[in-house]
Structure formats: C-alpha cells, structure tokens
N, C-alpha and C positions, 0 to 999 in steps of 0.2 A: 886590181886589189879588191879583196873582200874582207869583211870583218864580222866577228861574232862575239857574243857574250855566252860563256859556258858556266853553268852552275853544276858542280860535280858533287854527288852525294854518295854516302857509304862510309867505309873505313878509309878516309882520305886525309885525316889529320894525324900527325905523329908518326907518319910512315915515309916521310921524305917526299911527299907528293909535290910540294912547291919547288923543291930543289930539282927534282927530275923533270918537272914541267919546264923550268927555266932552261935546263940542258937541252931538252927536245926542241924548244922554241929556237934556241941559238942554232942548233943543228939544221933546222928547216928554214931559217931566215924569217921567223915569225916575230912580229913586234907586239908589244902590249905589256900586260902585267898579270900576276897571280897573287891571290891573298886568301888567307883563312877567314872564314866568317864565324860569328858567335854560335850559329846553329850547327856547327860541325862540318859544314860544307866547304868546298873550295870554289872561289869565284875567279874567273879568268876573262879578261878582255884580250882578244887576239886578232891581228890582221896580217894579211900576207897574200901572196899569189894563190889562186884558187886551188891548185894541186897541192901545194905545201900546206895550206890551211886545212884541206880535207884530210891529209895525212896526220896533221896535228890533232884534229878532232877525233879521228879513229884511235890514236894513241891515248887520248884523254878518257876514252871509254874503258881502257885497260888500266892505265896508270903504271906506276912502278910495281915491282915484284910484291911488296908487302901490302899494297893497297887492295881494297875490295870495293870496286865501284859498283853501286847498285842502280844509279840513275844519272843521266846527264841531260840537263835542260839546255837547249841551244836557242838563242835568239839572234837573228841577224841585226846588224847595226851598220851605219855608214862608216867607211874608213875615215880615220882621223889624221892619217899621216904621221903616226907615232914612229919614233926611232928607238930601237933597242927593246929589250924585254927585262922587266924588273920583278923582283920578289918583294912583296910588301908585308 
C-alpha cells in the first residue's frame, strides 16, 4: 500500500471534480477522501496499491471533462489503513 496527498489547482470546483474523483477512486479500489478548499483547489488523501494509485494520480491530472487542471502537487504520506472513499 502507498498513500499520497494531492492538491489539485485550476478550474476544479463547480465542475463535478469531487463526484468524479469519488467514482474513479471506487473504480480503482482507492481509499481516502476528497474535499474542496477555500482557495479554489481540491484536496485529496488517497491510498491503495501502487499501480491503482498511479492510475488515480494520472486521472487527477486530467479530471472530469469540464475541469481544467493547471497543477497537481503530490506529497507522499504513510498509509493509514483507511477503508472506503468519501466526499467531504
């Protein structure tokens, strides 16, 4: 298991980014959560198997159709053994 914190910038609020992030996480077996931040970014804590987490990170660089991701900051973190994925 690996885990990361992702901070996603650009046009990522008001475009369904959290909803589609939740769907992609469930599809890939990723645990964690996603939430909007006051600065207009989206904050994600995610953990899962290395391959699935890598695929998830790649998806976060694109986001859903209406999003325009300009930057993704990624910080490794220790896995916490989280179950499920939530939208906050």
